[in-house]
C-alpha positions in Angstrom: -17.5 -18.9 0.4 -14.8 -16.7 2.1 -14.0 -13.4 0.4 -10.5 -13.1 2.0 -7.5 -15.3 1.3 -3.8 -15.4 2.0 -2.6 -17.5 -1.0 -5.2 -20.3 -1.0 -5.9 -20.1 2.8 -9.2 -18.5 3.9 -8.9 -15.7 6.4 -11.1 -15.3 9.5 -10.4 -11.6 10.1 -7.8 -8.9 9.4 -6.9 -5.4 8.7 -4.9 -3.7 5.9 -3.6 -0.2 6.0 -3.0 1.6 2.6 -0.8 4.8 2.9 -0.3 7.5 0.4 3.4 6.7 0.1 5.2 3.4 0.4 3.7 -0.1 1.0 0.5 -1.2 2.5 0.8 -3.4 5.6 -1.7 -5.9 7.1 -2.4 -8.3 9.9 -4.5 -11.4 9.2 -5.9 -14.3 11.2 -5.8 -17.5 9.1 -8.3 -20.5 9.2 -5.3 -22.8 9.5 -3.2 -24.5 12.1 0.0 -24.0 10.1 1.9 -20.7 10.0 3.2 -19.5 6.7 7.0 -19.3 6.6 8.4 -15.9 7.2 9.7 -14.4 3.9 7.0 -16.2 1.8 5.9 -14.1 -1.2 2.2 -14.7 -1.8 -1.0 -12.8 -2.5 -3.6 -11.3 -0.3 -7.1 -11.4 -1.8 -9.8 -9.1 -0.6 -13.2 -9.2 -2.2 -11.9 -10.3 -5.6 -8.7 -8.1 -5.7 -5.4 -9.9 -5.3 -2.3 -8.1 -4.2 1.3 -9.4 -4.0 2.8 -9.3 -0.6 5.4 -10.9 1.7 4.9 -12.5 5.1 7.2 -10.6 7.5 6.0 -12.3 10.7 3.8 -15.2 11.7 2.9 -17.3 14.7 0.4 -19.8 16.0 -0.1 -18.9 19.7 -3.2 -20.5 21.3 -3.8 -22.3 18.0 -4.7 -19.0 16.3 -2.4 -18.5 13.3 -1.6 -14.9 12.6 0.5 -13.3 9.9 1.9 -9.8 9.3 2.2 -8.8 5.7 3.8 -6.0 3.7 3.2 -5.2 0.0 5.8 -6.3 -2.5 8.8 -8.3 -1.5 9.6 -6.8 1.9 12.6 -4.8 0.8 11.7 -1.2 1.6 13.7 -1.2 4.8 16.6 -3.1 3.2 19.9 -1.3 3.7 21.5 -0.2 0.5 25.3 0.1 0.0 26.6 3.6 -0.9 27.0 4.3 -4.6 28.3 7.2 -6.6 26.4 8.3 -9.8 27.8 10.7 -12.4 25.7 11.8 -15.3 22.6 9.7 -14.6 18.8 10.4 -14.8 17.2 10.3 -11.3 14.7 7.8 -12.6 17.5 5.3 -13.3 19.1 5.9 -9.9 15.7 5.1 -8.3 15.2 2.0 -10.3 18.7 0.8 -9.5 18.0 1.2 -5.8 14.7 -0.7 -6.0 16.5 -3.6 -7.7 19.3 -3.6 -5.2 16.8 -3.9 -2.4 15.2 -7.0 -4.0 12.0 -5.2 -5.1 10.7 -4.8 -8.7 10.8 -1.3 -10.3 7.9 0.1 -12.3 7.4 3.3 -14.2 9.5 6.3 -13.0 9.3 8.5 -16.1 7.9 11.4 -14.0 11.3 11.6 -12.2 12.8 13.5 -15.2 15.7 15.1 -13.5 19.3 14.9 -14.7 21.9 14.4 -11.9 25.5 15.4 -12.9 26.6 14.0 -9.5 24.5 12.0 -7.1 25.8 10.2 -4.0 23.5 7.4 -2.7 24.3 7.1 1.0 24.1 3.9 2.9 20.6 3.5 4.2 17.1 2.0 3.7 15.5 1.9 0.3 12.5 4.0 1.4 14.8 6.9 2.5 16.6 6.8 -0.9 13.4 7.0 -2.8 12.0 9.8 -0.6 15.2 11.8 -1.2 15.0 11.3 -5.0 11.3 12.1 -5.3 11.9 15.5 -3.5 13.8 16.5 -6.7 10.5 16.8 -8.5 8.9 19.4 -6.1 5.6 18.1 -7.3 3.0 17.3 -4.5 0.9 15.1 -6.8 3.8 12.6 -7.2 3.9 9.7 -4.8 5.8 6.4 -4.9 3.9 3.3 -3.9 3.9 -0.4 -4.2 1.1 -1.5 -6.6 -1.2 -4.5 -6.5 1.3 -6.4 -8.6 4.1 -5.7 -6.1 5.9 -3.2 -8.4 7.3 0.0 -7.0 6.3 3.0 -9.1 6.1 6.7 -9.1 2.5 7.8 -9.6 0.7 11.0 -10.3 -2.4 11.0 -8.2 -5.4 12.8 -9.7 -7.8 12.2 -6.8 -10.6 11.1 -9.2 -13.8 10.0 -7.6 -14.1 6.2 -7.3 -17.0 5.9 -4.9 -20.2 7.9 -4.5 -21.4 6.7 -1.2 -24.6 8.7 -1.5 -26.1 6.6 -4.3 -23.8 3.6 -4.9 -25.2 0.2 -4.2 -23.5 -1.7 -1.4 -22.0 1.4 0.3 -23.2 2.8 3.6 -22.1 6.1 5.2 -21.6 5.1 8.9 -19.8 8.1 10.5 -17.7 11.2 9.8 -15.4 13.0 12.2 -14.5 16.4 10.9 -11.7 17.1 13.4 -9.9 13.9 12.5 -10.9 14.3 8.8 -12.1 10.7 9.0 -14.8 8.7 7.3 -16.2 5.3 8.3 -17.9 3.5 5.5 -19.3 0.0 4.9 -18.6 -1.2 1.4 -18.3 -4.2 -1.0 -14.8 -3.9 -2.3 -11.4 -2.1 -1.8 -11.8 0.6 -4.4 -11.2 3.4 -1.9 -7.5 4.0 -2.1 -5.1 6.8 -1.4 -4.9 9.2 -4.4 -8.6 8.9 -5.1 -11.7 10.6 -3.8 -15.0 9.6 -2.2 -18.3 11.5 -2.3 -19.7 11.1 1.2 -21.8 13.2 3.6 -22.4 15.8 0.9 -18.7 16.5 0.1 -16.0 15.2 -2.2 -13.2 13.9 0.0 -9.7 13.3 -1.4 -8.3 10.3 0.4 -4.7 10.0 1.7 -5.1 6.8 3.8 -7.5 3.9 3.9 -7.7 1.3 6.6 -9.8 -1.8 5.9 -11.0 -4.1 8.6 -13.0 -7.3 8.4 -14.3 -10.3 10.4 -17.3 -12.6 10.2 -19.8 -9.8 10.7 -18.5 -6.7 8.9 -16.2 -5.2 6.3 -15.5 -1.6 6.8 -13.1 1.2 5.7 -11.8 4.0 7.7 -10.7 6.7 5.2 -8.7 9.8 6.1 -9.1 12.8 3.7 -6.7 15.7 3.2 
């Protein structure tokens, strides 16, 4: 039985890139002859974990149906109209921007800054959020789109989620020190930015994870800080 689905459609292969900030993106090859409509909000399921996403491109060249996906509802690059705020909390300004772009805001309590006057310039949502988060001056705070498609401000603690040295189903395949890069074979998608992995004798705090799969393998390339 396939372990990877877009909605109810099994996937033949694909890759998904999880960044520290923003939204994950993916490219998948479907076991179908029908392309999903662009703009479809659906779920990507990888080894039992489902994540809400939007189809941003799709095609069926040579009878191979491919789709490009982005986490959430595809609004991070939506252009926001300018708006003038006077006497607002920065968290409310951020949540307003997320709603205006068609995304769903989550918890932003960590953005506890009062703005006597804040001008939101015209531009993409992601630029607006980056500008607001800089107000915190806290390197542990990062905004990301969660598995449920909600855009939240998170405090990453880099807790250890995988011990590849003794955890069943994980294999340490390679490590490149110059690139600060691990290659692991694994059973799920628990390796995520903001968490850590014990591998090759060290604890590695992960800032990016790229998963790839096909009929023969499921692997993760993880970059540590």
